[in-house]
N, C-alpha and C positions, 0 to 999 in steps of 0.2 A: 894854371888852368889853360885849356885849349881855346884859341880864338874861335874855333868852329862850334863851340858849345852854345847852343841857342835856347835850351830850356833849363830850368833848375835841375831836372833829372839828369841831363847831360853833365851839368857841373858836378853833381854828386858821383856820377860814374868816373869822371876824370880824377876827382879827388881820391876815389877808391883805388884807381890804377896807379896813382902817383905815390901815395903813402897811406895805406889802410890803417896803420897802427897809430897814427897821430890823433890827438884829441880834436874833436870837431865841436861838440856841445857840452859845456859844463853848466849844470843847472843847480841853482840854489833856491830854496823857499825859506825865507827868513821868518816865516810864521811857524814853521814846523821844525826847522833845523835840518831839512833834507838837503843832501848834496848828491848829485848823480853825474858821473862823467862818462860820456859816450865817445868812443873813437870813431873814426870814419867808418871802419868796418862794422862796428856794433850799430851805429846809427843806420847804415845802409841796410843791415839785416832787418831792423825794425820797419824800415820803409818797405822793403820787399814783402815782408809778411803783411803789412797793412795794405799794400797795393793788391796783393793776392785776395785779401778779404773784400776789398772794395770791388774788385773786378769779378771775382768769383761768387762768393756767398751773397753779396749785396747787389750783383748784376748791374753795377754802374758802367756806363758807356761814355766815350768821349763826347764832351758837350754838356753832360748832365751837370746840374748845379747842386753843390753841397754846401749847406749853411754850417759854418764852423763856429760853434758857440763855446769856445775855449779861451782861457787867458793865455798869456805868454808862458809857455811850459815846454819842456822837451818833447812831450807827446803831441803837442800842437804842431811843433816843427816837423815831426814824423808825418802827421796827417797832411801837412802842406806839400811835402815832397811825394807822398803817396798819390795825392791828387795829380800832381804834375806828371807822375809816372804813367798813370792811367789816361790822362786827358780830361779829367773832371775839373770844373771850374770851382775853385774854393772861394766862397764868399764869406769873409771873415766878419762875424757878427751879423750875418745875413738873415733875412726873414725866412723862418722855416715853413711858413704857409706857402711861400712861392718856390721852395726848393724841391728837388727830386729826392734828396737825402739830407739828414741832419746828423751832426756829431756834436753831442752836448756834454758839458761838464756837470757836476752834481748840483750846481746852483741855478741851472737854466733848464731843468727837465720839464717844468710846466710849460715854459715858452716853446720848447722843442716839440711838444705834443701836437702843435699845430701843423706839423709836417705829415702828409698823407702817405709819404714813401717810407723807406727804410730808416730806422732810427738806431743810433749807436750811442751808448753812454760810457763815459770815462769817470771813474772814481777820483782820478788824480791823487791817488794815495802813494806814499813812498814805495819805491821799487816796483811801481806800476801795478799795485795791488788791486784786486777786484772789490766790488761792492759787497758788504756782508749779505745783502739780499738784492738781487738784480731788480732794478726799477721796472715796473710793469710796462710793457709795450716797447722795451728797448733790448737790444743785444748788448751784453756787457763786453766791451772791448777786451778787457783783461782775460776773459774767458775764451773769447773767440780767436784772438790773434796768435796764441802760442803754437797752435797746430797748423798754421799756414805755412806754405812753402818758403824756403830761404832764398829762392831766386824767383825773379819776376820777369815775365815777357808780356808786353801789351798785345791784346788781340788785334789792334789796329794801330799804325804809327800816330804819334802824337803830333798835332799841327802846331808848330812853334808860333805861327802868326794868329792862331785862333785864340779866343778868350781863355784866360788862365787863372786870373786872380782879381777879386774885387775886395778892396780895402779902402776905408774912408770915403766911400761913395764913388770911387774911381775904378774903372775896369781896365786891366792891363792884359796883354797877350803874354805868353810865356816868354817870347823873345824880348818884349819890353821890360819884363822883370829882370832878365839877365842884364840887358843893356843898362837899365837905370841902376842896378846894384853896382855895376862896374863904374859908372859915372860917380856915384855916391862915394865909392872908395877912393877915387882919384881926388875928389873935392875935399874929403876929410883926412887925406894923407895916409890912408890905410895901405901900406905896401904889402908885398907878398909875405904871408905868414903872419899878418896882424892878429893880435888877440884882443878882442873887443869886449869890454864889460858893458852890458846894457840892462838898465832897469826900466826900459820902455815897454809899454804894452804892445800887443800885436794888432790892435784895432786901426793903426795908422801905417802908412807905407814907411815912415821914419823908423817905427818900432820894428817893422818886418826886415828892413834893410839892415839896421844895426844888429838886430837879434837873430838873424838867420842868413839872409841872401847875401849880405856883404862878406860873411865868412866864406861862403861857397864861391863867390866870384873872385876872391883874393888868395885862395888857398890858405886861408886863415882859420881862426876858430873863435867861438863866442862863449863868454861867461854870462849866461842868461840868469837874471835875478828877479825873483818874484817876491813882493812885499819888502822891497829894498828900504822903504822908509822906516822899517823897524830896526834897522842897523845904525849904530852910532858911527860918527865920522871916523873915530879911531879904528873901529872894526872894519869899516869900509876901506880904509887905507891899508889896513893889514891884509885884507883880501886881495886888494889890487896888487900888492907885493907878493903874496904867496902864490897867486895864480899867474904871476908874470904878465899882467895885463899891459898892453902897449897903448891902448886908446879906451876912452869911456864915452858912453852915450846915456 
C-alpha cells in the first residue's frame, strides 16, 4: 500500500493497481452454506457501481449521513467503500430518523422506514439475489446496481480529514480510519499479505478493522464469516487450513 493513501477508497485504488486478481474478501454464511470470493477487481467493480448508484440515482453528496443497517457481509463491505468513494458518512447501525439515507437488510426494514430520505434494501441472498417482491418504499439494491457504470469519479474531491465513519458511538475521519487500521495491523502482527479470518460483527471498530480495513491497509485479504457459531471446531480448523488463514479474529 502507498504511504500517501489517506482514505479507504485510496487503499482500494492502490490494491487494484498492485494486484487486481488476488482475493480480497471471501465471505461465508454458516447459516445458509453460502461462500463468495471476490478478487480486488471484482470488489472494486461492485464498489464503483454502488458509488455511482449512491451519487447518481440517490443524489448523495459529501457529508451526507447514511445509516447502514447491515450485518458483517460482503455487500456491507461494498457499501462502506462506496460511501468512502463519494464522501458520505457511513453510520454503522445508525439512527435512520436522523440520517439522509438508509441502507437496510431484510431484518431491519421497519426500523429503516423512519428515514425520510432515500431508502435502499438488500435481501442478502446468495449471489446478491433480489427480493422476491421489493419492499414498499425501498429501492431493491440487487435490481438497481447491475446497470450502474463500472467506473466511478466523484463530483467533488473527498476530504480525508472530514467525517467518514461512525461505529460503536465513535466518529472517525477517513484519514483516521486508514491510520488506525495500519496501527491495528502492526499491533496484531498482520504483515503484508496477511489473510485474516474474522467472525466479528461490523458494529464495532474491532470488527470493521479485522473484517475489512485491516486487509486494505496491509495488502492482505479477509475471510469474513457470518454465523460462525454454527461451525464446529473441527470444521473451523479445516476452513482455516483450506483458506490459508494466517491470523484469526
